[in-house]
C-alpha positions as CSV (number, residue, x, y, z in Angstrom):
1,X,35.7,18.6,41.9
2,X,34.3,20.4,44.9
3,X,37.6,20.0,46.6
4,X,39.6,21.4,43.6
5,X,37.4,24.5,43.6
6,X,38.0,24.9,47.2
7,X,41.7,24.8,46.8
8,X,41.5,27.1,43.9
9,X,39.4,29.6,46.0
10,X,41.9,29.3,48.8
11,X,44.8,29.9,46.5
12,X,43.0,33.0,45.2
13,X,42.4,34.2,48.7
14,X,46.0,33.5,49.6
15,X,47.2,35.3,46.5
16,X,44.9,38.3,47.3
17,X,46.2,38.4,50.8
18,X,49.8,38.4,49.6
19,X,49.1,41.1,47.1
20,X,47.4,43.2,49.8
21,X,50.4,42.7,52.2
22,X,52.8,43.5,49.3
23,X,50.9,46.7,48.5
24,X,50.9,47.7,52.1
25,X,54.7,47.1,52.4
26,X,55.3,49.1,49.2
27,X,53.1,52.0,50.3
28,X,54.8,52.0,53.7
29,X,58.2,52.1,52.0
30,X,57.1,55.1,49.9
31,X,55.8,56.9,52.9
32,X,59.0,56.3,54.9
33,X,61.2,57.5,51.9
34,X,59.0,60.6,51.5
35,X,59.2,61.4,55.2
36,X,63.0,60.9,55.3
37,X,63.3,63.1,52.2
38,X,61.2,65.9,53.6
39,X,63.0,65.7,57.0
40,X,66.4,65.7,55.3
41,X,65.4,68.5,53.1
42,X,64.4,70.6,56.1
43,X,67.5,69.9,58.1
44,X,69.9,70.5,55.1
45,X,68.3,73.7,54.0
46,X,71.0,76.3,53.9
47,X,71.3,78.7,56.8
48,X,71.6,82.3,56.0
49,X,73.8,85.1,57.4
50,X,70.6,86.6,58.9
51,X,70.7,83.9,61.6
52,X,73.8,85.3,63.3
53,X,76.6,83.0,62.1
54,X,79.7,84.7,63.6
55,X,80.7,86.3,66.9
56,X,81.6,89.8,67.8
57,X,85.1,88.6,68.8
58,X,85.6,87.3,65.2
59,X,84.5,90.5,63.7
60,X,86.9,92.5,65.9
61,X,89.8,90.2,65.0
62,X,88.7,90.5,61.3
63,X,88.7,94.3,61.5
64,X,92.3,94.3,62.7
65,X,93.3,91.9,59.8
66,X,91.3,94.0,57.4
67,X,93.0,97.2,58.5
68,X,96.4,95.6,58.0
69,X,95.9,93.8,54.8
70,X,92.8,95.1,53.0
71,X,92.3,98.7,53.9
72,X,94.7,100.1,51.3
73,X,92.7,98.6,48.4
74,X,89.2,98.4,49.7
75,X,89.1,101.6,51.8
76,X,87.9,102.5,55.3
77,X,84.2,102.1,54.2
78,X,84.8,98.9,52.3
79,X,83.5,100.7,49.2
80,X,86.5,99.6,47.1
81,X,89.0,101.9,45.4
82,X,90.5,101.8,41.9
83,X,90.2,98.2,40.8
84,X,89.3,96.8,44.2
85,X,85.6,95.8,44.4
86,X,83.3,96.9,47.2
87,X,82.9,94.6,50.2
88,X,79.8,96.4,51.5
89,X,76.6,97.9,50.1
90,X,74.3,97.1,47.2
91,X,77.0,96.2,44.6
92,X,78.6,93.7,47.0
93,X,75.2,92.3,47.9
94,X,74.2,91.9,44.2
95,X,77.4,90.0,43.4
96,X,77.4,87.7,46.4
97,X,73.6,87.3,47.0
98,X,72.7,83.6,47.3
99,X,76.3,82.4,47.3
100,X,77.7,80.1,50.1
101,X,80.1,81.7,52.5
102,X,82.8,79.2,51.5
103,X,83.0,81.0,48.1
104,X,83.7,84.3,50.0
105,X,86.3,82.7,52.2
106,X,88.0,81.3,49.1
107,X,88.0,84.7,47.4
108,X,89.4,86.4,50.5
109,X,92.1,83.8,50.6
110,X,93.3,85.0,47.1
111,X,94.1,88.4,48.5
112,X,95.9,90.6,48.6
113,X,96.8,90.6,44.9
114,X,100.5,91.1,45.5
115,X,100.6,88.1,48.0
116,X,97.7,85.7,47.3
117,X,97.3,82.9,49.8
118,X,99.3,84.8,52.5
119,X,96.3,84.9,54.9
120,X,95.5,81.7,56.9
121,X,92.1,80.2,56.6
122,X,91.3,81.5,60.1
123,X,92.3,85.0,59.1
124,X,90.1,84.8,56.0
125,X,87.1,83.7,58.1
126,X,87.7,86.5,60.6
127,X,87.9,89.1,57.7
128,X,84.6,87.6,56.4
129,X,83.1,88.0,59.9
130,X,84.1,91.7,59.8
131,X,82.6,92.1,56.3
132,X,79.3,90.5,57.6
133,X,79.3,92.9,60.6
134,X,80.0,95.9,58.3
135,X,77.1,94.9,56.1
136,X,74.8,95.1,59.1
137,X,74.3,91.3,59.7
138,X,73.7,90.2,63.3
139,X,76.2,88.5,65.6
140,X,75.5,84.9,66.7
141,X,76.4,82.8,69.8
142,X,78.9,80.6,68.0
143,X,81.9,81.5,65.9
144,X,81.8,81.1,62.1
145,X,83.3,77.7,61.5
146,X,86.6,77.2,59.6
147,X,85.2,74.0,58.1
148,X,84.6,74.1,54.4
149,X,81.4,71.9,54.6
150,X,79.9,74.2,57.3
151,X,80.6,77.3,55.3
152,X,79.1,75.7,52.2
153,X,75.8,75.4,54.0
154,X,75.6,79.1,55.0
155,X,74.3,81.4,52.3
156,X,75.0,85.2,52.0
157,X,71.6,86.9,51.4
158,X,70.9,90.6,51.1
159,X,67.3,90.2,52.3
160,X,66.2,88.4,55.4
161,X,64.1,85.3,54.8
162,X,60.4,86.2,54.6
163,X,60.9,89.8,53.5
164,X,60.4,90.9,49.9
């Protein structure tokens, strides 16, 4: 009998040790998943237009395209005329605040109304760079990307992060 109890005690100790190891493995897994989730969340947080997401060269090209194709409807001050909506100022900001730049590029691509889709994607992105500049947003070191996935990660915001 003594021996049976000894085996039983050893089995309990072995089972306890396995349970402890299993709990450690599960807890470690939870910690790793949480850390990856936090790190991924930080790295995939949307950039904003206040970080300088376009170059001066893009804005200059965009101004030329705007003057050719957009000026007659949206005006010199981008305030909009008749049925054309403003592309600058508080009304523009309230409509597009929190929206990814991809949505703006898509909208620009539907213009002008008499020839939707006549601008190339590169021209639409350049016009957007001009609109960002006109709205007082800073230049950056790298050009605004033509890639849809990149523009989806950049958000138009009227107020810089950290300011009320």
